[in-house]
Each structure stands twice: as structure tokens, then as C-alpha cells.
ZAPA-369467 format. One record per residue (C-alpha): x, y, z; residue in one letter; residue number from 1. Coordinates in steps of 0.05 Angstrom, whole numbers. Example, Ala and Ser with C-alpha at 12.3 -4.5 7.8 and 13.67 -1.06 7.14 Angstrom:
REM residues 2
+--------+--------+--------+-----+-----+
!      x !      y !      z ! res !   n !
+--------+--------+--------+-----+-----+
!    246 !    -90 !    156 !   a !   1 !
!    273 !    -21 !    143 !   s !   2 !
+--------+--------+--------+-----+-----+
REM end
This chain:
REM residues 114
+--------+--------+--------+-----+-----+
!      x !      y !      z ! res !   n !
+--------+--------+--------+-----+-----+
!    823 !     79 !    313 !   m !   1 !
!    766 !    129 !    317 !   i !   2 !
!    749 !    118 !    244 !   q !   3 !
!    746 !     43 !    254 !   r !   4 !
!    700 !     52 !    314 !   k !   5 !
!    654 !     97 !    272 !   r !   6 !
!    652 !     46 !    217 !   t !   7 !
!    634 !    -10 !    265 !   r !   8 !
!    580 !     33 !    297 !   t !   9 !
!    551 !     51 !    229 !   s !  10 !
!    552 !    -22 !    207 !   a !  11 !
!    517 !    -42 !    271 !   a !  12 !
!    463 !     11 !    262 !   l !  13 !
!    450 !    -10 !    190 !   i !  14 !
!    447 !    -84 !    209 !   a !  15 !
!    399 !    -67 !    266 !   g !  16 !
!    354 !    -27 !    219 !   a !  17 !
!    352 !    -85 !    169 !   l !  18 !
!    336 !   -136 !    223 !   l !  19 !
!    281 !    -92 !    252 !   c !  20 !
!    249 !    -81 !    184 !   g !  21 !
!    268 !     -7 !    183 !   g !  22 !
!    289 !     -9 !    111 !   t !  23 !
!    234 !     36 !     85 !   g !  24 !
!    214 !    -20 !     37 !   v !  25 !
!    139 !    -30 !     30 !   a !  26 !
!    119 !    -95 !     63 !   r !  27 !
!     55 !   -133 !     52 !   a !  28 !
!     45 !   -142 !    128 !   d !  29 !
!     47 !    -66 !    138 !   d !  30 !
!      0 !    -58 !     78 !   g !  31 !
!    -50 !   -106 !    108 !   k !  32 !
!    -59 !    -62 !    169 !   a !  33 !
!    -69 !      0 !    126 !   a !  34 !
!   -115 !    -39 !     79 !   y !  35 !
!   -157 !    -66 !    136 !   d !  36 !
!   -165 !      4 !    165 !   k !  37 !
!   -179 !     42 !    100 !   n !  38 !
!   -199 !     -5 !     44 !   c !  39 !
!   -234 !    -67 !     68 !   v !  40 !
!   -301 !    -32 !     80 !   t !  41 !
!   -309 !    -22 !      5 !   c !  42 !
!   -263 !    -73 !    -27 !   h !  43 !
!   -274 !   -131 !     21 !   g !  44 !
!   -223 !   -174 !     56 !   a !  45 !
!   -203 !   -211 !     -7 !   s !  46 !
!   -205 !   -152 !    -55 !   g !  47 !
!   -267 !   -176 !    -93 !   k !  48 !
!   -304 !   -110 !    -85 !   g !  49 !
!   -353 !   -142 !    -36 !   d !  50 !
!   -341 !   -101 !     27 !   g !  51 !
!   -400 !    -81 !     71 !   p !  52 !
!   -405 !    -12 !     38 !   a !  53 !
!   -398 !    -38 !    -33 !   a !  54 !
!   -473 !    -44 !    -47 !   k !  55 !
!   -483 !     30 !    -32 !   a !  56 !
!   -429 !     54 !    -80 !   l !  57 !
!   -445 !     73 !   -152 !   k !  58 !
!   -406 !     46 !   -188 !   p !  59 !
!   -388 !    -10 !   -140 !   p !  60 !
!   -315 !    -23 !   -125 !   p !  61 !
!   -282 !    -70 !   -174 !   g !  62 !
!   -252 !   -138 !   -163 !   d !  63 !
!   -176 !   -127 !   -160 !   f !  64 !
!   -165 !   -189 !   -204 !   a !  65 !
!   -198 !   -151 !   -262 !   t !  66 !
!   -199 !    -77 !   -244 !   s !  67 !
!   -124 !    -72 !   -233 !   l !  68 !
!   -105 !   -115 !   -293 !   k !  69 !
!    -50 !    -81 !   -333 !   g !  70 !
!    -38 !    -27 !   -281 !   m !  71 !
!     33 !    -14 !   -260 !   s !  72 !
!     54 !     -3 !   -188 !   d !  73 !
!     62 !     71 !   -205 !   a !  74 !
!    -10 !     74 !   -231 !   d !  75 !
!    -35 !     40 !   -167 !   m !  76 !
!      4 !     89 !   -124 !   v !  77 !
!    -24 !    147 !   -164 !   k !  78 !
!    -95 !    119 !   -157 !   l !  79 !
!    -88 !    113 !    -81 !   l !  80 !
!    -55 !    181 !    -73 !   k !  81 !
!    -95 !    224 !   -121 !   e !  82 !
!   -159 !    186 !   -129 !   g !  83 !
!   -185 !    154 !   -192 !   g !  84 !
!   -202 !    215 !   -235 !   k !  85 !
!   -133 !    220 !   -269 !   p !  86 !
!   -138 !    146 !   -287 !   l !  87 !
!   -212 !    145 !   -308 !   g !  88 !
!   -234 !    111 !   -244 !   k !  89 !
!   -279 !    133 !   -186 !   t !  90 !
!   -232 !    116 !   -128 !   h !  91 !
!   -224 !    163 !    -69 !   s !  92 !
!   -156 !    196 !    -55 !   a !  93 !
!   -118 !    174 !      7 !   f !  94 !
!    -57 !    221 !      6 !   a !  95 !
!    -85 !    258 !     67 !   a !  96 !
!    -93 !    193 !    106 !   k !  97 !
!    -34 !    150 !     84 !   l !  98 !
!     40 !    169 !     76 !   n !  99 !
!     81 !    145 !     16 !   d ! 100 !
!    108 !     84 !     54 !   e ! 101 !
!     38 !     62 !     74 !   q ! 102 !
!     12 !     72 !      3 !   i ! 103 !
!     69 !     30 !    -25 !   n ! 104 !
!     56 !    -23 !     27 !   a ! 105 !
!    -18 !    -25 !      9 !   v ! 106 !
!      0 !    -34 !    -65 !   v ! 107 !
!     46 !    -92 !    -45 !   t ! 108 !
!    -10 !   -123 !     -4 !   y ! 109 !
!    -63 !   -114 !    -58 !   i ! 110 !
!    -18 !   -147 !   -110 !   k ! 111 !
!    -18 !   -208 !    -65 !   g ! 112 !
!    -94 !   -211 !    -65 !   l ! 113 !
!   -102 !   -214 !   -141 !   k ! 114 !
+--------+--------+--------+-----+-----+
REM end
């Protein structure tokens, strides 16, 4: 009887986590908030590289439709975490500002912009 009660409680907790979005899966909605806070200034709202700070950057940020072409999710995560140098790009590193879940969510969101 106690084991059955534990099983039901565990099932209820898992179902609640799934319904509340607590799955740990990167979601584009979560990524939008992180993108708006950390990326839009340079990359622009639509990812075209036309944010308000873009003109001051040398080289300017790329349009995601072309600059991310052929990049895997793992490459995009690496770019956001470590910066662009390991991948031959000039992007800033965001590991100190964003956790892994936020970085994955930003990648998911960016892929929707392309």
C-alpha cells in the first residue's frame, strides 16, 4: 500500500512538472526573453544583424539566415557559451550571463528566426 501511494505521488509530480513546463527542455518562448535581454541590441528583433548597436560593431553582426547556415545546434551553443573565437567568429561569450538551459532556449528561438 505504501509503495502504491509513492508511485501515485511520483506520477503526480512528474505530470505536474510536464504540465508546468518544468521539463528542462529548451523552449522558444523562454529563449525569446533571453534573446530580447542579451541579443536584440546587436542582432535586432528579427535576427537580421540590424540592432541599434550593429552600426558601431566591426565587423557588424551577421544575418542569422546566412551567418548560421550549416551550423549545428552544438556549434551555436558553443558560440554563445565560449564566444566566436573557437569557431572563427567575433561573437561575445555569454556563459557568465546565461545558464545552459537559457542558452539552449536561445538557440531554439534563433532557429525560428532564420
